[in-house]
C-alpha positions in Angstrom: -0.1 -0.1 -0.1 1.7 3.2 -0.9 2.3 5.7 2.2 -0.9 8.2 0.3 -3.5 5.4 0.9 -2.0 4.5 4.3 -2.5 8.1 5.4 -6.2 9.0 6.0 -6.7 5.6 8.2 -3.8 6.5 9.7 -4.6 9.6 10.8 -8.3 8.5 11.3 -7.4 6.2 14.3 -5.1 8.5 15.8 -7.6 11.2 16.2 -9.9 8.4 17.5 -7.4 7.8 20.0 -8.2 11.7 20.7 -11.6 11.3 21.0 -11.6 8.2 23.1 -10.2 10.5 25.8 -12.2 13.4 26.0 -15.4 10.9 25.7 -13.9 9.5 29.1 -13.9 12.8 30.5 -16.1 15.7 28.8 -16.5 17.7 32.0 -13.1 17.8 32.4 -11.7 17.2 29.3 -8.4 17.1 28.2 -5.5 19.9 27.5 -3.9 20.3 23.9 -0.6 18.6 25.0 -2.3 15.6 26.4 -4.7 15.6 23.3 -1.9 15.8 20.7 0.1 12.8 22.6 -2.5 10.5 22.5 -3.0 11.3 18.6 0.9 11.1 18.0 0.6 14.4 16.0 2.3 18.3 17.2 0.7 20.3 19.3 0.8 22.5 16.3 -0.8 20.6 13.8 -3.6 18.5 16.1 -6.4 21.0 15.8 -6.5 21.4 12.5 -6.0 17.4 11.7 -9.0 16.8 14.3 -11.2 19.5 12.8 -10.5 18.1 8.8 -11.6 14.2 10.3 -14.3 15.4 12.7 -15.8 18.4 11.5 -15.5 20.1 14.6 -13.0 20.9 17.4 -12.0 19.1 20.8 -13.7 21.9 22.5 -16.8 21.3 20.6 -17.0 17.7 20.7 -16.8 18.3 24.7 -19.0 20.7 24.8 -21.6 18.9 23.0 -21.3 15.5 25.2 -21.3 18.1 28.5 -24.4 19.6 27.5 -26.0 16.4 26.9 -25.6 14.8 29.7 -26.7 17.8 31.7 -30.0 18.1 29.5 -30.7 14.8 30.8 -29.2 15.8 34.4 -32.2 18.4 34.3 -35.2 16.2 33.1 -34.7 13.1 35.1 -33.2 14.2 37.9 -34.3 17.1 41.0 -30.8 18.6 41.5 -30.7 21.9 41.4 -29.4 23.6 38.1 -26.1 25.1 40.0 -25.5 21.5 40.6 -26.0 20.1 37.2 -23.8 23.1 36.3 -21.0 22.1 38.3 -21.4 18.4 37.3 -21.0 19.2 34.0 -17.8 21.1 34.1 -18.7 24.5 34.4 -17.0 27.2 36.8 -20.8 28.4 37.7 -24.2 28.8 37.0 -23.9 31.8 35.0 -21.4 30.4 32.2 -23.5 26.9 32.0 -26.9 28.9 31.5 -25.3 30.7 28.6 -23.7 27.6 26.9 -27.2 25.8 27.5 -29.2 28.5 25.8 -26.6 29.2 22.9 -26.8 25.4 22.6 -30.5 25.0 23.4 -32.4 28.1 22.6 -33.5 28.3 26.3 -32.3 28.1 29.8 -31.6 25.1 31.7 -34.3 26.2 34.2 -37.2 26.7 31.3 -35.8 23.7 29.3 -36.6 21.6 32.8 -39.7 23.5 33.2 -41.6 22.7 29.9 -40.1 19.3 30.1 -38.0 20.0 27.1 -37.8 20.5 23.3 -39.2 17.7 21.6 -41.7 16.7 24.0 -44.8 18.4 24.3 -47.0 18.6 28.0 -50.2 16.9 27.6 -53.1 16.2 30.1 -55.7 14.8 28.0 -55.6 11.0 27.5 -56.6 11.0 24.0 -53.8 13.8 23.4 -51.7 11.5 25.2 -52.1 8.8 22.7 -51.7 11.2 19.8 -48.7 12.6 21.2 -47.2 11.4 17.8 -47.8 9.7 14.9 -46.1 6.3 14.1 -46.4 4.8 10.7 -46.3 0.5 9.8 -43.5 0.4 6.6 -41.2 -2.1 5.7 -37.4 -1.4 5.4 -34.8 -2.8 3.3 -31.5 -4.6 3.8 -28.7 -2.3 5.1 -24.6 -3.2 5.1 -23.3 -1.5 8.5 -19.9 -1.1 9.5 -20.0 -1.1 13.2 -18.8 -0.6 16.8 -20.1 -2.1 19.8 -20.9 0.3 22.8 -21.4 -1.6 25.7 -22.9 0.3 28.5 -25.1 3.4 29.0 -27.2 3.8 25.8 -26.8 7.3 26.1 -22.9 7.0 25.5 -23.2 5.6 22.0 -21.9 8.8 20.8 -18.5 8.7 22.0 -18.6 5.0 19.5 -20.2 7.1 16.9 -17.0 9.6 16.7 -14.4 7.1 16.6 -16.6 5.3 13.9 -17.0 7.9 11.5 -13.4 8.7 12.2 -12.5 5.7 11.1 -14.8 6.1 8.2 -14.0 9.4 7.5 -10.0 8.6 7.2 -11.1 6.2 4.5 -13.2 8.3 2.4 -16.4 6.8 3.0 -18.4 9.3 3.9 -20.9 11.0 1.5 -24.0 12.4 1.4 -25.6 8.9 0.6 -24.1 7.6 3.9 -26.9 7.0 7.0 -26.5 6.7 10.8 -27.9 3.8 12.4 -27.6 2.6 15.7 -29.0 -0.9 17.1 -30.0 -1.4 20.7 -29.9 -5.0 21.9 -31.2 -5.1 25.4 -34.3 -3.2 27.6 -32.7 -0.5 29.9 -34.9 -1.3 32.6 -34.2 -5.0 32.7 -30.2 -5.2 32.1 -27.6 -3.0 34.2 -26.8 -0.2 32.5 -22.9 -1.9 32.1 -24.5 -4.5 30.5 -26.3 -2.9 27.8 -25.2 -3.6 24.3 -25.7 -1.4 21.3 -23.5 -1.1 17.8 -23.0 2.3 16.2 -23.1 2.4 12.6 -22.9 3.3 9.0 -24.0 2.5 5.6 -21.0 0.8 3.5 -21.1 -0.4 0.4 -20.0 -4.4 -0.7 -16.2 -3.7 -0.6 -15.5 -2.8 3.2 -14.5 -4.9 5.4 -14.3 -4.9 9.1 -10.7 -3.9 11.0 -9.9 -3.8 14.7 -13.1 -2.8 16.3 -14.8 -2.0 13.6 -16.9 -4.7 12.2 -19.5 -5.1 9.2 -22.8 -6.2 10.0 -25.8 -7.3 7.8 -29.2 -6.0 8.7 -31.9 -7.7 7.2 -35.2 -5.6 5.9 -38.2 -5.9 7.5 -41.8 -6.6 5.9 -43.3 -4.3 9.1 -42.2 -1.7 11.7 -43.5 0.9 13.7 -42.1 4.0 12.7 -41.7 7.2 14.7 -40.0 10.4 14.0 -38.8 12.5 16.5 -37.3 16.1 16.1 -35.7 17.5 19.4 -32.9 16.7 21.5 -31.0 12.9 21.7 -31.1 13.3 25.4 -35.3 13.1 25.1 -35.5 9.9 22.8 -35.7 8.2 26.2 -38.9 9.9 27.0 -40.2 9.1 23.3 -39.5 5.6 23.6 -41.5 5.7 27.0 -44.8 7.5 25.1 -44.4 4.3 22.4 -43.9 1.4 24.4 -46.2 2.9 27.0 -49.2 4.5 25.0 -49.2 3.5 21.3 -48.4 -0.2 21.2 -50.7 -1.4 23.8 -53.7 0.0 21.8 -52.6 -0.6 18.5 -52.8 -4.4 18.4 -49.6 -4.8 17.6 -46.4 -6.9 18.8 -42.9 -5.9 18.5 -40.8 -8.8 16.8 -37.3 -10.5 18.0 -35.3 -8.0 16.7 -33.0 -5.2 17.8 -34.9 -1.8 18.0 -33.4 1.1 15.6 -32.3 4.5 15.8 -31.5 6.5 12.5 -30.1 9.6 13.0 -31.4 12.1 10.0 -29.2 15.2 10.0 -26.3 16.2 10.9 -25.8 17.4 15.0 -22.6 19.3 14.6 -24.2 21.3 12.0 -28.0 22.1 13.6 -29.0 22.8 17.2 -30.8 20.3 19.4 -34.0 21.3 18.5 -33.6 20.8 14.8 -32.0 17.2 15.5 -34.4 14.3 13.4 -34.5 10.4 14.9 -36.6 7.8 13.5 -36.7 5.3 15.9 -37.8 2.1 14.4 -39.1 -1.4 16.1 -39.5 -4.4 14.4 -42.9 -6.2 14.3 -44.4 -9.5 13.9 -46.2 -10.1 11.0 
């Protein structure tokens, strides 16, 4: 293999090491020297290579992860905003509020009060059942390059980051590339540390797995329940809760023995969380 052909994959694997370092401590992100050393790049060039491969700076990667953790904490817990800010690594509540408002469009206290951005509060039972539109359709087979993630589902973004660096270094990302996750376990019955999921991107028949990346053939399904959610990933758990609690029991449908899938329909790096589109796909029995 020529040196030029090796450069992309080599750069990607080195940047993936830096991304793993950020993912391990998003509330206290490593400094430039540590990140550059992990990626074996000179500090003078690390930032440019990182941005070229990931589409964002290390600071932006860490900030996105910190704010997502904070959004989840605001929705799920009763901790004071000041404590959420400290846990997210912000030196003051004011700094956290500015960062959160810039990303999510409203202050953290208002975000908590309204229950998020993508899931309006309903009181009437009939409105509750009609909270989202669910369609039943078929899906086509997918060939995915995947990285297995073990642990809390909310942290699958770490695996996606490494996978996208791997794919970018090989010129595999394009306008037609789809980002898909598969979730294999029920988070209400399996300990968080043992949850299994796969972060995936679509690839062609010529692509082979290597290292932590494997190729997975996902069959098409004749019938899936599809729910399109618009809003932050932090709120997806509540959309699942509605789907299984309100829609599925009244639909007459039963889920098939196959993983739930999510497809991410736009770029979370280019758009605010209020605009993120995710399709939840639950295979159904025929």
